[in-house]
PABANU-955489 format. One record per atom (N, C-alpha, C): x, y, z. Coordinates in steps of 0.02 Angstrom, whole numbers, plus 50000, padded with zeros to 5 digits. Example, Ala and Ser with C-alpha at 12.3 -4.5 7.8 and 13.67 -1.06 7.14 Angstrom:
2
506604971650390 506154977550390 506604983550390 506424988850354 506844994750357 506455000250394 
// end
This chain:
484
602055555845341 601365555045365 601135547845358 601275544945300 601085538045287 601435533345335 602085534645346 602465530245391 602205530645463 601955536445483 601675537245550 601035533045558 600625532845505 600005529045507 600165521545513 600665519345474 600855512345475 601125510445544 601515514945573 601815513545638 601285512945693 600755517145686 600225517045737 599715511445727 599755508245669 599255503145654 599345497045699 598795494545728 598825488845773 598705482345735 598995476845757 598845470345726 598095469045729 597815465845677 597085464745673 596795461445736 597155456545766 596865453045822 596765457545883 597155462845888 597075467345945 596445471645939 596135471745881 595525475445872 594905471345890 595015464945904 594455460445921 594345460245996 593775457746015 593615456946086 593995451046115 594025450646181 594335444846214 593945438546198 593285439046191 592885433246176 593075430346107 593175434846059 593345432545991 594035429345989 594475431546033 595155429046033 595285423346080 594795421546122 594915416246171 594885409446138 595145404446173 595185397746145 594725392846183 594175395446210 593735391246251 593155388246211 593145389346145 592605386646104 592615379046101 593205376246105 593265368946102 593375366246032 593495370645984 593575368545915 594205364345905 594675364745951 595285360845945 595215353945977 594615352145999 594495345446026 594545340245971 594765334245988 594805328845939 594115327445909 593585328845946 592905327945920 592795332045858 592995338445860 592915342845802 593465341745750 594055339945773 594605338745726 594435332945679 594105327845706 593905322245664 593425324445609 592965328945626 592505331545576 592885335245521 593385339245541 593775343045492 594125338445443 594395332845469 594735328145424 594235324845377 593645323245403 593125320345359 592935325145303 592855331545320 592645336445270 593165337345215 593795335945231 594325336345180 594305330545131 594025324845154 594055318745114 593445314345128 592835316845111 592235313045128 592125306945083 591915301545114 591775295345078 591175296245032 591225293444973 590665292744927 590755286044892 590235281844891 590325275044863 590515275044789 590395280444754 590555280744682 591155285244668 591115291544691 591625296344673 592235296344718 592165293844780 592735293644826 592675287744874 592715281544848 592615275644889 593155274544942 593725278044937 594255277344987 594245282945038 593735287245034 593695292945080 593505290945151 593505295845195 593355294645266 592595294045275 592385288845309 591675287845325 591515291445390 590995295445388 590815299645447 590415295445497 590745293445550 590425289845605 590445293845669 590565300345662 590585304845719 589995309545721 589505308445677 588925312845671 588295309245694 588005311545748 587385308445775 586785311445740 586675309145679 586135311645637 585695305745618 585045306845618 584565301645603 584305302345531 584575298245487 584355298245417 583945291945400 583765288145451 583455281645439 582725282045418 582375287445437 581665287845423 581485293945381 581965296345344 581855302345303 581305301045251 581275294845226 580785293345174 580075294345200 579955293145264 579285294045292 579095301445294 579575305645311 579455312845311 579335315345240 579745312945194 579665315045124 578995312745095 578785306645114 578135304145091 577565308545117 577625310745180 577105315045208 577075321745169 577665324345153 577685330745116 577365329945047 577465324145015 577165322944950 576405322944955 576155320145010 575435319545019 575125326045045 575535330645069 575285336945099 575635342945069 575545343945004 575895349444970 575705356444995 575105357045023 574885363645047 575325366045104 575515361445148 575935363445205 576615365945181 576905362445133 577555364645107 577485370845064 576905371645032 576785377444990 576505383345028 576485382845094 576245388145138 575535390245120 575105385145116 574405386345102 573965382745153 573385385545165 572905382345209 572565376645171 572155372745206 571815367145174 571355369345118 571095375645124 570655378145071 571045381045012 571715380745015 572125383144960 572355390244967 572095393945017 572285400945026 573005401445051 573385406245023 574085407145041 574145410445110 574645408145148 574795411245213 575475414645210 575735415445149 576405418245142 576465425145174 575975429545160 576015436345184 576055436645261 575615432945294 575605433245368 576215430045399 576505425145365 577115422045392 577725426445379 577715429945323 578295434145305 578345440445346 577775442745373 577785448745414 578035447145484 578115452245525 578425451445591 578055446345634 578455442045667 578185437345716 578545438445782 578175438645837 578515439545901 578855433045922 579255433445975 579665427745992 579315422446033 578665423046042 578305417846078 578165411746035 578185412545969 578065406945924 577345406345903 577225402545849 576545401545825 576165396945873 575585398845897 575205394645944 575075387645916 574915387145851 574775380645822 575375376045826 575965378745816 576565374645820 576715372545892 576655377145939 576795375446009 576305370146034 575675370646013 575185365546033 575365358746004 575555358645940 575735352345907 576375349445937 576855353745952 577475351345982 577355348446052 576925351746091 576765349346158 576455342346154 576005341346106 575685334846099 576195329546077 576645331346031 577145326646006 577635324646061 577835329446102 578285327946158 577945323146206 577305324046217 576935319546261 576885312546230 576775312346164 576725305946129 577385302146134 577955305746126 578605302446131 578715299446200 578365301746249 578425299246318 577845294846338 577515292046288 576965287346301 576365290546335 576275297146326 575735300946357 575735300346434 576305298846462 576365298546536 576495305446565 576665310246521 576795317046541 576405321746495 576075326646524 575725331746484 576125338146485 576165341446427 576545347546421 576085353446409 576185358646448 575795364846441 576155369246390 575845370746333 576175374746281 576425381446307 576095384246358 576315390746383 576975390346421 577185384246438 577835383346472 578395381546424 578245381746359 578755380146308 579065386546281 579725386546278 580095392046246 580425389146184 580285392046127 580575389546064 581255392646052 581725388446030 582405390746017 582665387645952 583195390545927 583505388045865 583935381945880 583615376445896 583965370245911 584115369445985 584335363346004 584495361846074 585105365646097 585575367246051 586155371146070 585955377846100 585505381246065 585255387646091 584865386746155 584485381346160 584095380046221 584545379146281 585055375146274 585515373946331 585885380346350 586115384146301 586465390246317 586005395246351 585385395846326 584915400546356 584785398646429 584725392146443 584625390046512 585225391946556 585835391246529 586425393146567 586395400646583 586215404646534 586165411846547 585635413346600 585095409446601 584555410546649 584725408146719 585115402746724 585215399446789 585885400746821 586385402846782 587065403446809 587385410146789 587765412946835 588165418846820 588865416646799 589245421346774 589935419946753 590325416946812 590605410946800 590985407746853 590595402646894 589925402646888 589535397446921 589615390846885 589455385346919 589585378746890 588965374346886 588985369946837 588505364546831 588875357946833 588585353046867 588875346346872 588585342146815 589035338846777 588815334646720 589135327846724 588735322446724 589025315746726 589435314346663 589995310746673 590415308846617 590275301446600 590395299746536 590595304046481 590005308346457 590165314246432 589625318546407 589785321246338 589265323746305 589315326346237 589845331746233 590355331046188 590905335846185 590685343046171 590125343746135 589885350446119 589675354546179 589555351346236 589355355046296 589905359946317 590535358346304 591075362846322 591005369446285 590705369146226 590565375246187 589895378246206 589375374046205 588685376446214 588565379646281 588855376746334 588705379046402 589195384146429 589805384146402 590335388146434 590565394146393 590605393446327 590985398246287 590735405346295 590095406646285 589835413446290 589565415146359 589365410146397 589055411446462 589565412646518 590155409646511 590655410046564 590525405146620 590035400646611 589895395646662 590445390246661 590485386446714 590985381146719 590635374346722 590985369246698 590745362346703 591195358546751 590885355246799 591255350846845 591015343746830 591465339446806 591265332646788 591075328346847 590535324546839 590345319446887 590625312846860 591155310346890 591515304746862 591135298146871 590965295046814 590635288646813 591105283546781 591015277246797 591475272046775 591115266246742 591505262146707 591225256246674 591035250846723 591265251446785 591125246246836 590375245146844 589975250446836 589245249746842 588895252146779 589245251746722 588945253946659 588895261446653 589325265146688 589355272446686 588715275646714 588385272246760 587795275246792 588015280346844 587595285446853 587735290646902 587575288046972 588015289547019 587895287547089 587875293747133 587565293047192 587545298647239 588245300347262 588665295347271 589355296547293 589725300747241 589625299347177 589955303247124 589705310447122 589055311347133 588785318147135 589065322047195 589085318847252 589355322147312 590095323947302 590465319447270 591175320647257 591265326647211 590865327047158 590915332747112 590725339247147 590225338947190 590015344947226 590585347447272 590915342647305 591475344547349 592055347547308 592195344547250 592745347147209 592585354247184 591965355447170 591765362247149 591865367247206 591685365147267 591775369447325 592515371047337 592945366047328 593655367147336 593925372247286 593615372447228 593805377347177 593445383947187 593055384347241 592665390347258 592175392147203 591875386947174 591365387847124 590675387047156 590225391247138 589535390647162 589155385847115 588945380247141 588585375347100 587865377447093 587635378347031 586955380447018 586505374846995 586795369146975 586365363746953 586735357746927 586335352846906 586565346646874 586255346446805 586645344446755 586375343546688 586505336346667 585975332946645 586035326046620 585765325646549 586005320746512 585695319146448 585355312446456 584715312146440 584325306046449 583825305546390 583935300546346 584475295646344 585165298846338 585665295046359 586345297746364 586685298246296 586985303946285 587475304846231 588145305846266 588605301046262 588715296246208 588555288946224 588265287446282 588205280446302 587655276646264 587135280146243 586575276746210 586155272846258 586105275146321 585715271646372 585195276446402 584635273646423 584135277746459 584285277446533 584145282846568 584265283146640 583735279046676 583935274446719 583445270646758 583035275346803 582425273446816 581985277546858 582305278846926 582615273746954 582925274547021 583475279847019 583855280046965 584385285046959 584105292046954 583565292746916 583245299346910 582965301646977 582665297047014 582405298747080 582965301047126 583545297647121 584115299447163 584375306347144 584405307847080 584655314347058 584175319947080 583525318647074 583035323647097 583115324847172 583225319547210 583325320247282 583955324447296 584475323347256 585105327047265 585005334547254 584685336347197 584595343447183 584115346547233 583625342747257 583165345347307 583535346847372 583975342247391 584355343147454 584845348847449 585135349847390 585635355047381 585335361847363 584705361847346 584385368247327 584635370847261 584745366447213 585015368447148 584545366047092 584725367647030 584305366046972 584485359246943 584015356546903 584145350546864 583915351946792 584375351146745 584215351746674 584265344746644 583725342446613 583715335946581 583665336946505 584215335546470 584235336046397 583945329546369 583345329846341 582985323846320 582885323746244 583385326146207 583305326646135 583305319746100 583525314546135 583525307746107 582945303546133 582445306646163 581905302846196 581535298346147 581475300346085 581105296346036 581525290846004 582155290146025 582585285045995 582615278646038 582305278746097 582335272846142 581965267046110 582335261646097 582055256046060 582025249546100 582295249546161 582315243346200 582175244546273 582125239146310 581995239546382 582645240346421 582635243746478 582065247446505 581925253646462 581295255346455 581115260846412 581325267646439 581185272846400 581365279646420 580885282146473 581165285146526 580775288346579 580995295646582 580545300146572 580705307246576 580745309446649 581165314246663 581215316846731 580545319846752 580155322246703 579505325146720 579015319746744 579115313646720 578705308046745 578875306646818 579505306946834 579725305946904 579445311446948 579455317546922 579185323146960 578435322346972 578075320046921 577355319046929 577205313846982 577615308646986 577505303247034 577655305547106 578065310747112 578225313347179 577635317047210 577165319147168 576565322547193 576735328847232 576455329447290 576555335347332 577285336247352 577655330747355 578355331047375 578785334547323 578505335347262 578885338547209 578845346147211 578405348747254 578285355947256 578915359947271 579355356947313 579945360647334 580475361047280 580405357247225 580925357047174 580645357847103 579985357947095 579675357947029 579885363946987 580005369747019 580195375546980 580945375846966 581295370446985 582025370146972 582195364246927 581695361246895 581805355846848 581595358146778 582055357646731 581945360346664 582145355046612 581765354746557 581885349846505 582065353346439 582555350546404 582745352946338 582525347646287 582235349946232 582015345346180 582185348246111 582165344046061 582335346045993 582035341145945 581945343245882 581715338745830 582295336245787 582905337845807 583485336045767 583605328545765 583485325045821 583645317945825 583035313545813 582495314945849 581895310745843 581585311145774 581555317145745 581245318045680 581765318745624 582405319045643 582945319345593 582965325945555 582835331545589 582805338045555 583285343045587 583935341445592 584405346245623 584465352745585 584375352545519 584445358645479 583875363545490 583315361245517 582755365645529 582855369845593 583335367845635 583495371445696 582875372645740 582595367045764 582005367445806 582175364545875 582185368745925 582315366645993 581805369646040 581815367346102 581335369946150 581585369046221 581385373646264 581475373146336 580785372146366 580725367446413 580105366746449 580245367646523 579885372346554 579995373846624 579345376246657 579265374346720 578685376646759 578855383046797 579465385446788 579695391546821 579525397546778 579045401546799 578815407146758 579375412146744 579815413146792 580365417946781 580855415346729 580985408746730 581425405746679 581105406146610 580465404546606 580115404846542 580125411946514 580015416946557 580015423946536 580705426046511 581215424546550 581895426546531 582125422946468 582005416446465 582215412546407 581855414646344 581225416546351 580845418946293 581145425346265 581355429846309 581685435946286 582335434346251 582715429546280 583355427746250 583265424246182 582695421046173 582585417346110 582555421946050 582485428446061 582475433046004 583145433145967 583675430446000 584325430045967 584395423645925 583905419345928 583935413045890 583245410245881 582845413245837 582155411145828 582085405645776 581535402045779 581355397245727 580935401045675 581105400245612 580755404045560 580005402345560 579605407145540 578875406245540 578665400745492 578985400345433 578785395245385 578955388245410 579505387545449 579665381045478 579145379145530 578945383845572 578435382445622 577775380445589 577595383945535 576965382545501 576965375445473 577505373645438 577565367045409 577535361545462 577915362445516 577945357245567 577305356845609 576945362445614 576305362245649 575835357545613 575845357745547 575415353245508 575655346045514 576315345045510 576585338245513 576465334945581 576635338445634 576555335645701 575825335345723 575415339245689 574695339045704 574345333145672 574695329645628 574415323745595 574545317645639 574055315745679 574145310545729 574295303745697 573985302445640 574115296045606 574845295645585 575115301145559 575815301245538 576275300345598 576175304345651 576645303945708 576615297045740 576025294045744 575955287345775 576365282245736 576295282145670 576665277245630 577405278945628 577575285445626 578275287345623 578645285345687 578365286745744 578695285245808 578855277845813 578375273545795 578485266345801 578995263845750 578925265945687 579375263545635 580085266245643 580135272445665 580805275345675 581195271445728 580865269645782 581195265645834 581405258745808 580975255745767 581135249145740 581755249645695 581795254845654 582375255645609 583015257145648 582955261045700 583545262645741 583815256245773 583365252145799 583585245845830 583915241345778 583635240945719 583915236645667 584625238845648 584725245445641 585385247945623 585875247245682 585635248445742 586035247445802 586285240245806 585835235545794 586025228445797 586535226645743 586465229845684 586945228545630 587645230645652 587705236445684 588355238645707 588625234245763 588215232745812 588435228745869 588645221745846 588255218745802 588425212045776 589065212145735 589135217345694 589735217945654 590355218845696 590305222745749 590875223745794 591035217345832 590505213845854 590615207645892 590985202545850 590835202245787 591155197345743 591905198645734 592115204645748 592835206145744 593145207145813 592795204745864 593085204745931 593055211245968 592585215645949 592515222145983 591845222446017 591835224346081 591215224446119 590975231546130 590335232046147 590015238546160 589665238446227 589585244246256 589155244846314 588445243146292 588095239046330 587405237346312 586985243646312 586635244846257 586255251046250 585565249846224 585125254646233 584425253946212 584135260346183 584565265046164 584325271446137 584895274946101 584725280646070 585245284646038 585385282545966 585845286045935 586035284945866 586765282845862 587015279645915 587725278045921 587815272445972 588415269745974 588595264846024 589235267146059 589315265146121 589905266646161 590345260446157 590895260946120 591275255146098 591945254646135 592095248746159 592725247546195 593245244746146 593745248946130 594285246946085 594955247046121 594925246646187 595535247146227 596035241646211 595795235746192 596245230246177 596655231346114 596455236246074 596825237746012 597355243146023 597395245946083 597885251146097 598555248046115 599095251446096 599765248946114 599905250146187 599595255246216 599665256646288 598995258746316 598835256446377 598195258146408 598245265046440 598245270146397 598325277046419 597955281446369 597875287846388 597545292346341 597995293846281 598645293346290 599105293946233 598985288146185 598895282146214 598745276246173 598085276946138 597595279946172 596935281046141 596995285746081 597355291146089 597435295946034 597825292945976 598315288745992 598685285345939 598225280845898 597805277045933 597325272645899 596825276745860 596575282145889 596075286345855 596355289045789 596975291345790 597285294045729 597345288645675 597515282545696 597555277045648 596875275545618 596355275545660 595685274045635 595455279445586 595605285745601 595395291245557 595805291345493 596465291345499 596895292445441 597065286145401 597105280445435 597285274245400 596675270045382 596225269245430 595625265245418 595105269345380 595095275845391 594625280145357 593935280345389 593915280245456 593295280845493 593365286445544 592905291245542 592925296445593 592475294345651 592785292345706 592435290645767 592665295545821 592305295845876 592465300745928 592795297345988 593405299346005 593755296246063 593425298046129 593445293346176 593135294546240 593415300446278 594055301946266 594355307646301 594015314246281 593755314646220 593405320746199 592745321446235 592495315846263 591885315746302 592035315946377 592665317146394 592895317646464 592825311046502 592865305446466 592875298946498 593545297946532 593545295346593 594175294346631 594525287846613 594205283446576 594495277046558 594685277046484 595325276646468 595525276746398 595305270546360 595135271346297 594965265646254 594245265346232 593825269846257 593125270046236 593035275046179 592585273346132 592455277746075 591695277846061 591455283746040 590755284146017 590745283045942 590325278345921 590275276545850 589555277245828 589415281745781 588735283045758 588555278345700 587905276845694 587695272045643 587085274145602 586755279645620 586115281345589 586165286545534 586765288945519 586855294245470 587125291545404 587065285045393 587335281945332 586885276145312 586995273645252 586615267845229 586885261445260 586505256145255 586735249645280 587355247345242 587385248945178 587955246945138 588585250645161 588515257045176 589105260745199 589335258145267 588865256445310 589055253545374 589425247045365 589235243045316 589605236845303 590305238245276 590375243445236 591045245445213 591475247345273 591185251045320 591555252945380 591765246845420 591325241945427 591495235845464 592035231845427 592005231745362 592515228245323 593205231445333 593215238145332 593845241745343 594115240245413 593665240445463 593875239445532 594125232345541 593805227545509 594035220545513 594745219945487 594875223045430 595555222745401 596065225645449 595875231145481 596335234345528 596455229845589 595915226945616 595985222645674 596425216645658 596335213745599 596735207945579 597475209645574 597625216045562 598325218145554 598675219445620 598295219545675 598595220745740 598635214245779 599155213545819 599245207445859 598675206445908 598515211645946 597975211045995 597305209945961 597205213345904 596575212645869 596485205645841 597015202745814 596965196045787 596795191045841 597075192045900 596915187645957 596185188345976 595935194545975 595225195645992 594775192445941 594975192645878 594585189445826 594515181945838 595065178845860 595045171645872 594585170045931 594515174845977 594085173746035 593355175446022 593235178845966 592555181245951 592065175345944 591445176745959 590935171545955 590875168845884 590925173245834 590915171145764 591605172445736 592035167345728 592715168345704 592715171845637 593265175545625 593305179745565 593225175745502 593485169545500 593485165845438 592995159945438 592505160345483 592015154845484 591305157445481 591215163245445 590545165945436 590155161245390 589545159745409 589145155145368 589025157945299 588895153545252 588815155745182 588265160845173 587665159945204 587135165045195 587355171945217 587705172445274 587935179045297 588455181845250 588915177545227 589435179945181 589125182545117 588615178945091 588285181145030 587935187845041 587605188345100 587255194545117 587735200445119 588315199545150 588825204845153 589065206645083 589185201445042 589435202644974 588935206744934 588295205144941 587785208944905 587755216144929 587825217144995 587805223945022 588395228044997 588965224744989 589575228344970 589625229344895 589115227244856 589115228144784 588495232144766 588505238744778 587895242744767 587715243344693 587075243044680 586835244244612 586855251644598 586725253544536 586735260644519 586195264344558 585625260944570 585095264044609 585305265144680 585675260344709 585905261044777 586395266744783 586835267344732 587325272844734 586975279544735 586455280144696 586095286444693 585755287944760 585455282744790 585115283644854 585605285344909 586205282444905 586695283444959 586945290644960 586955293944905 587175300944904 586645305344933 
// end
């Protein structure tokens, strides 16, 4: 009897669904593999100074002190109390429907408008709250596309989209190939080409998805490009999703222009496409709160808002999070100072990375937003191929000890580009990373030649700069504590 049971027993994987067993999540991408290696050996300036420095995480830790200072000054919000001291714990702990707290939606709508220079007004009733931008993008795919339908996405694009948009929805991504010849800007010819390729694959194209500012490029979309994309979706009768989670990180000219600003300028001409333009937003990047899981969909399409609101029940924002953030975002003095200072700090750290790379002969795509730079390291590859890119990436991760994201993980067609993040670490840690990279570049023939061509030669740094670097690389005990 026992032997019969054993014989009939099926292997565990056969008891799972096809979804659980499929390999379309994208976890085997070099983007995620780099994270796994970092987690095995994370850098710490005191306990593990030879560990891997995480430069593959687009996280904003530069203005955390401002948020913490606000919390110190407003203990009632964190303690779930009203201004009169009365507790709101009971009403927050009880059932909340998936529409969200009105106070939070109103505050979020105002903050989103503030991030766009008040050039766009947001109607709170058109906001759908989600557990982060990941949930927002997936919910939109469920609303706009059936299994097997396609969205066109300009390359290079965020590697997580292969998971967020495709894994559970069954939607397809057709890349819109962009090149360094024009700074990776989207063109009408590239959009038309992607549309034709989708048709050849017998895919029904349901829309275009862009990130503005771009992840991984760190650039804002020019107004003319947005107008062209809107014209394209209008002509094709498809949707446009604009992921604008980095809107508050734009620190240079030309400034950030939301697709909703372009729509407003179209006036009556926008009527034919207004219900097919949707915006995704989050507080993960602008406010540096990815752990709070606060995302949003904004749409003028009542059917999309209704369907997405129902879907949001699978990924709600907790009531206490909404209560706290309603108070924080409702403080106009705080948001005004935070928005300005956060951008200043992002620019300062961006410049530190760009200048450090330039000094060792490595160039970046000129950028004005985001928490990362798009870095050209092709001259350090032994062969100008994706195999050469992966070889270099492995050396940078395992030998240099820096986790950066290869361009191929972002579906870039040109080997040698890498996304390098700068806002998730201290200035001292970034200097350690630059010191490591300099040593690596000096050890390579091509890199040494690039160093000699650099504007600031490797061995002719002026004394003040050298002293500044030395001080940064010798953290005090207080710095060590802050860095952790």
